[in-house]
C-alpha positions as CSV (number, residue, x, y, z in Angstrom):
1,M,-92.2,22.9,-121.9
2,L,-92.4,23.6,-118.1
3,G,-93.2,20.0,-117.0
4,R,-95.6,19.2,-119.8
5,D,-95.4,16.2,-122.1
6,K,-93.7,17.3,-125.3
7,E,-95.9,15.2,-127.6
8,T,-99.4,15.9,-126.1
9,G,-98.8,19.4,-124.5
10,Y,-100.6,18.2,-121.4
11,S,-99.4,19.0,-117.9
12,P,-99.1,16.1,-115.4
13,A,-102.4,17.2,-113.9
14,G,-104.1,16.8,-117.3
15,E,-104.7,20.6,-117.8
16,T,-103.6,22.3,-120.9
17,Y,-102.3,25.8,-121.3
18,P,-101.6,27.9,-124.3
19,T,-98.3,27.1,-126.1
20,P,-96.9,28.6,-129.2
21,D,-97.5,25.5,-131.3
22,T,-101.2,24.9,-130.3
23,G,-102.6,28.2,-131.5
24,N,-105.1,28.5,-128.7
25,G,-103.6,31.6,-127.0
26,T,-100.8,34.1,-126.7
27,V,-97.6,33.3,-124.9
28,L,-95.0,35.7,-123.5
29,S,-92.1,33.3,-123.1
30,N,-89.5,33.2,-120.3
31,D,-86.9,35.1,-122.4
32,A,-89.3,38.0,-123.3
33,E,-90.1,41.3,-121.5
34,F,-93.1,43.5,-122.3
35,N,-94.1,47.0,-121.1
36,G,-97.5,48.5,-121.8
37,C,-101.2,47.8,-122.0
38,L,-102.1,44.3,-123.2
39,T,-105.5,43.1,-124.3
40,F,-106.5,39.7,-125.7
41,K,-109.6,37.7,-126.4
42,T,-109.1,34.1,-125.1
43,N,-105.9,33.0,-123.4
44,L,-102.6,34.5,-122.4
45,R,-99.7,32.8,-120.7
46,I,-96.9,34.8,-119.2
47,D,-93.6,33.0,-118.5
48,G,-91.5,36.2,-118.9
49,K,-91.6,39.7,-117.5
50,F,-94.6,42.0,-118.0
51,E,-95.1,45.5,-116.7
52,G,-98.2,47.7,-117.3
53,E,-101.9,46.8,-117.5
54,I,-103.8,43.6,-118.6
55,N,-107.4,43.8,-119.6
56,S,-109.5,40.9,-121.0
57,L,-112.5,38.8,-120.4
58,G,-110.3,35.8,-121.2
59,T,-107.9,33.8,-119.0
60,V,-104.4,34.9,-118.0
61,H,-102.0,32.3,-116.7
62,V,-98.8,33.5,-115.0
63,G,-96.3,30.6,-115.2
64,P,-93.8,29.7,-112.4
65,E,-91.2,31.9,-114.0
66,G,-93.6,34.7,-114.8
67,D,-93.0,38.1,-113.2
68,V,-95.8,40.6,-113.6
69,K,-96.0,44.2,-112.3
70,A,-99.5,45.3,-113.4
71,E,-103.1,46.0,-112.8
72,V,-104.9,42.9,-114.0
73,N,-108.5,42.9,-115.0
74,V,-109.6,39.6,-116.5
75,G,-112.3,36.9,-116.6
76,N,-110.2,34.2,-115.0
77,S,-106.6,33.9,-113.8
78,V,-104.2,31.2,-112.7
79,V,-101.1,32.3,-110.9
80,E,-98.0,30.2,-110.3
81,G,-95.4,33.0,-110.6
82,K,-95.1,36.5,-109.1
83,I,-97.6,39.4,-109.4
84,T,-97.1,42.8,-108.0
85,G,-100.3,44.7,-108.4
86,N,-104.1,44.3,-108.0
87,I,-106.1,41.5,-109.7
88,T,-109.8,41.7,-110.5
89,A,-111.2,38.4,-111.8
90,K,-114.8,38.5,-113.0
91,D,-115.1,34.8,-112.4
92,K,-112.2,32.8,-110.8
93,L,-108.7,33.4,-109.5
94,E,-106.5,30.5,-108.7
95,L,-103.3,30.9,-106.7
96,R,-101.2,27.8,-107.0
97,S,-98.6,26.8,-104.4
98,T,-95.7,28.7,-106.0
99,A,-97.6,31.9,-106.4
100,K,-96.5,35.2,-104.9
101,L,-99.1,38.0,-104.9
102,F,-98.4,41.5,-103.6
103,G,-101.6,43.4,-104.2
104,D,-105.3,43.3,-103.6
105,I,-107.7,40.6,-105.0
106,K,-111.3,41.1,-106.1
107,A,-112.9,38.0,-107.5
108,A,-116.2,36.1,-107.7
109,R,-114.4,32.8,-106.8
110,L,-111.0,32.2,-105.2
111,V,-108.7,29.2,-104.8
112,I,-105.6,29.5,-102.7
113,N,-103.3,26.5,-102.5
114,E,-101.0,25.8,-99.6
115,G,-97.6,27.6,-99.9
116,V,-98.9,30.7,-101.6
117,I,-97.5,34.1,-100.5
118,F,-100.2,36.7,-100.5
119,V,-99.8,40.2,-99.1
120,G,-102.9,42.4,-99.6
121,K,-106.6,42.6,-99.2
122,C,-109.2,40.2,-100.6
123,E,-112.8,40.6,-101.6
124,V,-114.6,37.5,-102.8
125,N,-118.3,37.9,-103.6
126,P,-119.7,35.3,-106.0
127,S,-123.1,37.0,-106.3
128,E,-121.7,40.5,-106.7
129,N,-124.2,41.7,-104.2
130,K,-123.3,44.6,-102.0
131,I,-122.1,43.3,-98.7
132,E,-123.4,45.3,-95.8
133,V,-121.1,45.6,-92.8
134,L,-122.7,46.6,-89.5
135,R,-120.7,48.1,-86.6
136,P,-121.5,46.6,-83.2
137,E,-123.6,49.6,-82.2
138,E,-125.7,49.2,-85.4
139,K,-126.2,45.5,-84.7
140,E,-127.7,46.4,-81.3
141,Q,-130.0,49.0,-82.9
142,N,-131.2,46.6,-85.6
143,K,-131.7,43.7,-83.2
144,P,-135.3,42.6,-83.1
145,E,-137.0,42.9,-79.7
146,Q,-137.1,39.7,-77.8
147,A,-140.4,38.0,-77.2
148,Q,-141.7,38.0,-73.6
149,K,-141.5,34.9,-71.6
150,P,-144.9,33.3,-70.6
151,E,-144.3,34.1,-67.0
152,E,-143.6,37.8,-67.8
153,V,-146.9,38.0,-69.8
154,A,-148.8,36.4,-66.9
155,A,-147.2,38.9,-64.4
156,G,-148.2,41.8,-66.6
157,K,-144.7,42.9,-67.5
């Protein structure tokens, strides 16, 4: 199935993904279409069409033939297909070379392979700390005073 060894279920890279016969996740196969709100606990693989909303602390994998139009809020995500919508990954988002993403990203960690099509904004913040952005005029105001040079001190400046 999709380039994996039929006996072992492993992909050529040695990674495994949920398949219907392994029982380790949910699969929306390439001949299926689903509209609505989807929640799951561990793993979800989408090889078909999905439209709506996905919410989970688990991992969603959009296969090469997957076509998703949704707001996605998950723990982790691997994308090889097409997503139209925003993705929030609490931990890691991986966009593989065949991925097409039209939406914004918010993730703690991000991997983007060569060949990815990405149109949107991206916020990656592993520590989840608020990032302060200073405008140029604020940088000048917050700049510490420079120490006087020894010759200026001797001259009384």
